[in-house]
N, C-alpha and C positions, 0 to 999 in steps of 0.2 A: 504494501500500501503505499500510496505517497499524500505528504500532507504540504496543501501550498499558504503562506498567509500572506495575506493583503493589509498591508500594514503593517510597518516594523518598527516598533514603541518599544517601551519597556517593558510592557506586559506580553507582548508576543515577543519578547528578545528572550524573556523566562521562560516561557516555552518551548523554544524552539532550544533553549538548553537542555534543558529538562529531557526533552524527548530525542535528541541528540545523543545523550549518553547511554548506550546498549548496557542492558541487561543479561543477568543468565538466563532469563528468560525470555529475550527477546533482540533481536539485531536493531540500529537507529536506523528509521525508516527514511526514505530520500524526503526532502523538503524544498520544497520551491519559493522562492520571497521575491514580494514584489519590490519594484525598484525605489518604491518611497521610503523616503530616510536611508537614500544611499551610503551612510556611516555605517549607519548601523547593519545595513543589510551585508554592506562587503567586512564587516568587521565578525559576524557571525559564517559568512562563506570560507573564511581566512580560519577561522577558528574550527571549524568541523567540514569533515572531505564529506559528507552526505548533502552539504545547505549548498543550493544555488540560487543566483539570483534569475530573474525572468526579465523578459525586454517589457512586458505591462503587465496589468493585473489581471486582464482577460488571458493571458499566457496562463500565467497561475492557475485561472481555475478552468482552463481547458486540459492544462498536465495532471492537476491532483486529482485524489478520491476523496477527500475531505479538506475544506478550505476554513481554515480560520481566518474569520474577520474580526480585524483587530484597529479598525480606526476611531478617531473621536467622533461620537457623535455628531456633532456639528460639520462634519465632513461625509457621514456616512450617506445622504442620499448623492452626494456629487461624486463620490467615487462608486458608490453599490449598484444604482440606477442602470449606468450603462452596460454592467456584468450581464453576461449570461449562463446561468448556470443548466447541467443537464437533468434530465428526471435522474431521481433516486440519489443524486450526487449529497455527500454529508457537507451540509454548513454549521460550523459553529460559532456563532458571536461571541466575541472576549469584549464588546461595546457596553460600556457601562451607562444605563440607561437608555439604551437605543433597542429598539425593537425589530425583527427580521422582516414585518411585513413592507 
């Protein structure tokens, strides 16, 4: 399975670090980051070999089985509205106070 992250900030960086450390029960998943906050995305890609940076947010959605939405609530509509998700694709919101509808 692959995990995509749209919005690379403090909360999603912590999630990526946790997911990227393999345990004895499972390997670290392939993780695709949006280019939002390029400095944090690059730092995570440099830190973990399973983390890559996509060209844009839609590329994250297209490439991944599970997508973490981690943008600020005030940016959610602008960032998420143009995205096209697949039927059955798992989408998890890490947005405080934001609805997925």
